[in-house]
Structures are given as C-alpha cells and as structure tokens.
N, C-alpha and C positions, 0 to 999 in steps of 0.2 A: 888834845888836838884843844885848843882854844875858839868856838865859835862864836863866842858870846853869847851862850846860855849863863841862864841860873841855876842849871841844871848839870853835873858831874855824874858822866856813868863812868864807875870803878872796874877794872877788869884785873885780876889776877897775874892772866898771861897775856900776849899778844894774839895769841890765837885764837881765844875765846872772844877778844874786842873784833877781830876779822869774821869773827861766825855773828857776832852780834851784827855786824855790819851788813853780812850776807843774808841774815833773817828781815832788813829793812826796821829793826827798832830804833825807835830814840830818833830820830832827823834831826838833824839841825840844833841838835843837843851837842855836848861837850863830852872829852873822854877821856880817860887816864887811865895807863897800864901801868902795874906796879913791877912788872918782870918776875917779881919775888914777895912774897910776903913780908921777909925779912926787910923789905927796903920801902913800907907802909910808914916810919914815921916820917921820911923826906918827904911824904907824900902832903903832910896836915897843913902846909904853908898854900898850896895851890887848892887843899880841898877848902880849907876854910874860908875861901871868896863863896862858897855857892850857896846858894839856899836849901838844892836838894842833891842830897848823895843817891844815888841808883848802884846798887853793889851787885854784881857778877861774880861770888867768889868761884871758888870749886866747893861740890860738896863732901869735904872731908874734914880732918881734925884742923889741919892748916888754916883750909876755909874757917872753918866756926870761930876758932880762936881769932882771925880779924875781924871777923865780923864784931865779936863783943869788945876788942879795941876801940874798936870803932864807932859802937852804940856808948861808949863811953864818954866819947871825945863829942859825938853827933847828934844825941838820941834824936830828936825829934823828927831834924833832915835826913834822918839816914830811913834807905828803905831797902830789903832786903830782898831779892828781884829773884831769887834762887829756885823758888816753887815757877818757876816758868819749865823750868828741866829737872823737874822733879823724878827720882827714880836716872839719873845719869848722874855723873861726876862732875860735870860744867858743860859749858854752852855748847861746844865743841862737840862731847860727845853726842848732845842732844839733834843737834843739825844732824851729824853724821849717820843717826838712826831713824831719824826723822822724815828728811826731807833727801838725799844722797840714797 
C-alpha cells in the first residue's frame, strides 16, 4: 500500500501485515507483503524507492535468509524489526499470545 511515505514496512505474509495493522504500528507508512519469500526479487523495484525498509519477517530459516539478502542490497536503510516479537515465530503469533 503506497501512502506516500519514505518508509516501507515489509512482511512475509498477509496475516503478519494484518497483525501489524491491528497493533497500530507504523501509521501512515507504506507497506508491502511478499506472500512468499521466493518473490523477494520482484519486490526490489518497489523497495528501491524507499529511504528506509522495516522488515517484519518470520523468525525462521527462510526469514533469516531473506533478511540477509535484503541486507546485501539495502545495507544501511534496512531495519530488522523482529526483536519486537522475539520468542515468537512471527508477528501474528506474538499478537495472538500477547493480546488475544
């Protein structure tokens, strides 16, 4: 969703994005859902436009590999936001255990 922001919040799946919206994080920022980490390269033309990319990827091997690929391309403008849901697989699991 393009809201005209210089920050993009990146999610591995749609449910994590909905969880992010439910938690009220990043109001007014843009967001992008990969739907699968295998679609990462398709996101590059979109992510290239942003000054900052906040990553809310799963805390598993696929998420770590995706984050590393993003770090190689975006280095200093990439922010790993997974510490928010440390101890949980993803943002949705965090929401379920903490607030529901």
